[in-house]
C-alpha positions as CSV (number, residue, x, y, z in Angstrom):
1,M,133.4,68.3,80.1
2,G,130.9,68.8,83.1
3,A,127.0,70.1,84.4
4,F,125.3,71.2,87.7
5,L,122.7,70.2,89.3
6,D,120.6,73.2,91.3
7,M,118.2,72.0,94.0
8,G,115.3,72.1,92.9
9,D,112.3,71.7,96.0
10,A,113.6,70.1,98.9
11,G,114.8,66.7,98.9
12,H,114.9,67.0,95.2
13,I,117.6,67.3,92.5
14,M,117.6,68.9,89.5
15,K,119.7,68.3,86.6
16,I,119.9,70.8,84.3
17,P,120.2,69.4,80.5
18,G,123.8,69.6,78.4
19,R,123.8,72.3,76.0
20,N,126.5,72.6,73.2
21,W,129.2,75.1,74.8
22,S,130.1,78.1,72.5
23,E,134.3,78.5,72.8
24,N,133.8,82.0,75.4
25,R,131.8,80.0,78.0
26,M,134.2,79.5,81.4
27,F,134.6,76.6,82.7
28,L,135.7,76.3,86.7
29,D,137.7,73.1,86.4
30,V,138.2,71.1,90.3
31,N,141.5,70.5,89.0
32,E,142.7,73.9,88.5
33,L,141.2,75.4,90.7
34,A,142.9,72.6,93.8
35,V,145.6,74.8,92.3
36,R,144.6,78.4,92.4
37,K,141.7,80.1,92.5
38,Q,140.4,82.2,90.3
39,R,139.5,86.4,89.6
40,I,137.1,86.3,87.8
41,R,136.5,89.5,85.6
42,K,134.4,89.1,82.6
43,S,132.1,91.2,80.6
44,Y,128.8,90.0,78.5
45,A,127.4,90.8,75.9
46,P,123.8,90.9,76.0
47,G,122.8,87.5,73.7
48,T,125.9,85.8,75.0
49,L,123.9,84.3,78.1
50,D,121.4,82.2,77.0
51,F,118.9,82.6,80.2
52,H,116.2,79.7,78.7
53,S,113.5,82.9,78.7
54,G,111.5,84.1,76.5
55,E,110.5,86.8,79.6
56,F,112.6,89.0,79.5
57,R,115.8,90.4,77.2
58,Q,119.5,91.6,78.9
59,V,119.8,95.2,76.8
60,D,123.1,95.7,79.0
61,P,126.6,93.8,79.5
62,L,126.5,91.6,82.4
63,E,129.6,92.7,84.2
64,V,130.5,90.2,86.8
65,R,133.4,90.3,89.7
66,A,133.6,87.1,91.4
67,T,136.3,84.4,92.8
68,A,136.4,80.6,92.6
69,E,138.0,78.5,94.6
70,L,137.8,74.7,96.4
71,V,136.6,75.1,99.3
72,D,136.6,70.8,101.3
73,N,136.1,69.3,97.7
74,Q,133.1,72.3,97.1
75,I,133.7,74.6,94.3
76,R,133.0,77.9,96.0
77,I,132.4,81.3,94.0
78,Y,131.3,84.2,95.4
79,G,131.0,88.0,94.1
80,N,129.2,90.2,92.0
81,L,127.1,90.5,89.2
82,H,125.2,93.4,87.2
83,T,123.3,94.6,84.4
84,R,120.0,95.9,82.8
85,V,116.9,94.1,81.3
86,E,113.7,94.4,79.4
87,L,110.9,92.9,81.1
88,V,107.2,93.3,80.7
89,C,104.5,95.5,82.2
90,A,102.4,93.0,83.7
91,R,99.2,96.0,83.2
92,C,99.9,97.2,80.3
93,L,102.2,95.1,78.3
94,D,104.8,98.1,77.7
95,T,108.3,98.0,77.7
96,V,110.1,98.1,81.1
97,V,114.1,98.2,81.6
98,E,115.5,96.7,85.1
99,E,118.8,97.1,86.6
100,I,120.0,93.9,88.1
101,S,122.6,93.5,90.6
102,R,123.2,90.5,92.7
103,D,125.7,89.4,95.3
104,F,126.1,85.9,95.4
105,D,128.1,83.4,97.9
106,L,127.6,80.0,96.4
107,Y,128.6,76.4,96.8
108,Y,128.2,73.4,94.3
109,R,129.1,70.1,96.1
110,P,130.1,66.7,93.5
111,M,127.6,64.3,92.8
112,T,130.8,61.9,94.2
113,S,130.3,63.5,97.8
114,I,126.2,61.8,97.6
115,A,126.1,58.0,98.4
116,V,123.7,55.9,95.7
117,E,120.9,55.2,98.1
118,E,121.0,58.5,100.0
119,E,118.0,60.4,101.0
120,V,119.1,64.5,100.4
121,Q,117.6,66.0,103.3
122,L,117.8,69.7,103.2
123,N,118.5,72.1,106.0
124,L,119.9,76.0,106.4
125,D,123.3,75.4,106.2
126,D,121.7,74.0,102.4
127,T,120.1,76.0,101.1
128,E,122.9,77.5,99.2
129,I,124.2,74.6,97.9
130,A,123.7,73.0,94.5
131,F,125.7,69.7,93.3
132,F,128.2,69.2,89.8
133,E,128.8,66.4,87.8
134,G,132.4,65.4,85.8
135,D,135.1,67.8,86.2
136,G,133.4,71.4,87.0
137,L,130.5,73.3,85.9
138,F,130.1,76.3,83.3
139,L,130.0,80.2,85.0
140,A,127.9,81.2,82.3
141,D,125.2,78.7,84.0
142,I,125.1,80.2,87.6
143,L,124.5,84.0,86.1
144,A,122.5,82.7,84.4
145,E,120.6,81.8,87.3
146,Q,121.7,84.8,88.8
147,V,120.0,86.5,86.7
148,N,116.9,84.8,86.3
149,L,116.3,84.9,90.6
150,S,117.1,88.9,90.8
151,L,114.2,89.5,88.4
152,P,110.8,90.5,90.1
153,M,108.3,88.6,90.2
154,K,105.8,91.1,88.9
155,V,106.7,93.9,86.8
156,I,104.8,97.0,86.5
157,C,106.1,100.4,84.3
158,R,104.8,103.5,87.3
159,S,102.3,102.5,90.2
160,D,99.6,104.1,88.0
161,C,99.5,102.4,85.6
162,R,96.2,101.8,84.8
163,G,96.9,98.6,82.1
164,L,94.5,97.5,79.3
165,C,91.2,98.0,78.4
166,P,89.1,94.7,79.4
167,H,87.0,95.6,76.0
168,C,89.1,96.6,73.9
169,G,92.6,96.1,74.8
170,S,93.5,100.2,74.3
171,N,96.4,101.1,76.7
172,L,94.3,103.3,79.4
173,N,97.5,104.9,79.8
174,N,98.1,106.5,76.4
175,E,94.5,106.8,75.6
176,E,91.1,107.4,77.0
177,C,88.8,104.7,74.6
178,R,84.7,105.2,74.1
179,C,84.0,101.6,75.6
180,E,81.6,102.3,78.5
181,K,82.4,102.5,81.3
182,N,80.4,100.8,83.2
183,A,79.2,97.7,81.3
184,S,76.9,95.8,83.0
185,D,78.2,91.8,83.9
186,P,74.6,89.5,82.5
187,R,75.2,88.0,85.6
188,L,73.9,91.0,87.4
189,A,71.2,91.2,85.6
190,P,68.9,90.0,87.8
191,L,70.5,92.2,90.8
192,A,69.7,95.1,88.5
193,R,65.7,94.6,87.6
194,L,65.7,94.0,91.5
195,K,67.2,97.0,92.2
196,Q,65.2,98.9,89.6
197,D,61.6,97.3,91.7
198,W,62.6,98.3,95.1
199,F,63.6,102.7,93.3
200,K,60.2,101.9,91.8
201,K,58.4,101.5,94.6
202,Q,60.0,103.7,96.8
């Protein structure tokens, strides 16, 4: 049917590989949108969307309220989504549940609007524009991308998380390990000897 392409680094176009689509995935068809805008009220259960990532897991239904329309031969889709996902704390590796809530207003241009020889130059007005091929694009792809963009760069379960012991791997939030607290770095041994010699001379 069709696929959309997202803008990667400036001046480059990155295509999302084709996949086998299940019947419950909504397809935004440019021919239908040319006749009337489409109101979207959908709920995607955990496991329904493919986020192409093993870094997190959806734990609540993803609720989306949006409108899709055709504007100057571009597919515009705007609205909001909400869900909760489970991630891993970067310090102690415990699970962390994050609430994801995001407003979006996106434009998708047909690839046919770009000449083969044309080099795409991005400016500030182009940062929210991506591209699609064929007759349209799938809503599921748009939502998966928006959830990925909403994730924090680094997840911490709590501000005072003590993390894991670098020696035995124990979670220091739950237990005190028996590892030597001031285990010395063998590379610093010469400095330690100099310090001891200095104290002996005092």
